[in-house]
C-alpha positions, 0 to 999 in steps of 0.5 A: 076086613077086606084085602084093600083095608089090610094093605092100607093098614100095613102102609099106615104102620110102615113109617114106624119101622125105622129104628133110631140109633140114639133111642136104641143106645139110650134104651140099652143104657137104661136097661142094662145099667139098672139091671147090673146095679140091682143085681149087685145090690141084691147080692150085697144085701144077702149079708143082711137077709134074703128078705132084704135081697128079694126086692132088688131081685124082683126089680132086676127080674123086671129089667131082665125082661126088658133086656129080653125085649131088646134081644127080641128086637135084635132078632127082628133086625129092628133095634139097630139099622145095621144087621151086624150090630143086631146080631152082635147085641142079640148074641150078647143079650141072648147070653144074659137071657139064656137064649141062643140068638140064631136058634130063637130067631129062626123059631120066632120067625116061624111063629110070626109067619104061622101064628093062629094058623091051625095047619102050621102049629108046633114051632115057636108057639104054645101047644094048643089043641082044638076041641075035636083034636082033644076029644079024639086024642089018646088018654096018654095025650090028654094027660100030657096036654092037661099037665102042659096047660097046668099053670104050675107046670107052664109058669113055674116048671116051664122056665126051667125046662125052656131055658135049661133044656130046650134052648141048649140044644140045636134043632136037627135041621139047623145050619152051621152058623146056627149050631155054632151060635148055640155052642158059643152061647152055651159056653159063654153062659157056663163060663159066666156062671163058673166065674160068678159062682167061684168069685161070689160064692155058689150059694149067694150066686144061686140065690140071687140069679135063681130068684131073678131067673124064675121071676123073669122066666115066669113073667116072660112065658105069661106075657107070651101066653096071654097075648095069644090066649084070650077068649075071642082070639083068631085061629083059622085053617091055612086056606082061610088064614090071613096074616093081617087078621092073625096080627090084629085079631089073634094078638092082643093089646095088653094094656098094662100100668105105665111102669110095667109097660116100660119094663116089658118094653111095650110088648103089650102092643103085641098086635102092632108087633105082629102086624109089623115086626120091624117096628122097634119096641119104643115105637109100638105105642106111637104106632098104635095111637096114630093108627085108627084101625088099631084102636079096636083090637082085642084089649086085655088088662091085668085084671081080665088077663087072669081069666086066660088061665082057664082057657085050654082048648080052641073051639072051631065051631064057636071061634073062641077058647074054652076051658076043660069044664066046658067039654061036658057041654060040648060033648053033650051037644055033639051027641045030640047032633049025631042022634038028630042026624041018625034019626033024619 
């Protein structure tokens, strides 16, 4: 895709960048109201059985993911036209989803500006090593990396580490407003937990909220993971990196069943979102369907996305993801190449 085509593609998507106030308010209602109702039903049904409570918690977790997408849009100033309204709602939904608004907004903005750039990794992304980096790494680093990329660690322990530890502290370079927002979010979360725990009973509160937290957290990390970790993705060094290519080739179209697409706020149209973060989530599908060049982007489904679990390293030579099992083949090929060069 040449520069002219890239510019035209961004122009084609730009008409969808304006939010609709009524659509945003309606989405806020049809997300938060069901979440609160389902939370109450999950709590009330505990008096009968946890098994009866579980389905309500699972559904509530889906609506919490949808609440996060609203938070996510607020961070891009795409949910409302007014920036202050985005900040206020973003802070409130950040308390509900355990994300400090200003802190996450910074890290996520860096992610968008550097996604798929091999020379600018480390902020707002998943730890990813290339084959060369992994082979050259120390034994300790290899062990840490293998643990990090283990599905249980990433999708089960990951939410606990992310939401209860990482999100609770400011980065060293954070400005005053970012620090204050993190402190406010933390105090609000603690206050809300104490209020609900003492009012409803700690055991009941933790059973309901803990279940919702784990399911939604795992789902959120999974969504982020599969939409940037698929076999023929896009990664380049800074001098060859291009924003539009990173968006449409390095972010997938996660084609989900309609209900899951709705619950996840259309975030499966991740290529559209990375191409233009100002498009509100409820316009992503429309932008995709009405922009012909976006019809040929990498597409994954629920079935094919499972394959992403085996992808661990980026092979710079073949331009694709591989698993740890493929390292033996690559190592053998490297030895063969070096032997050939020595003989020459």
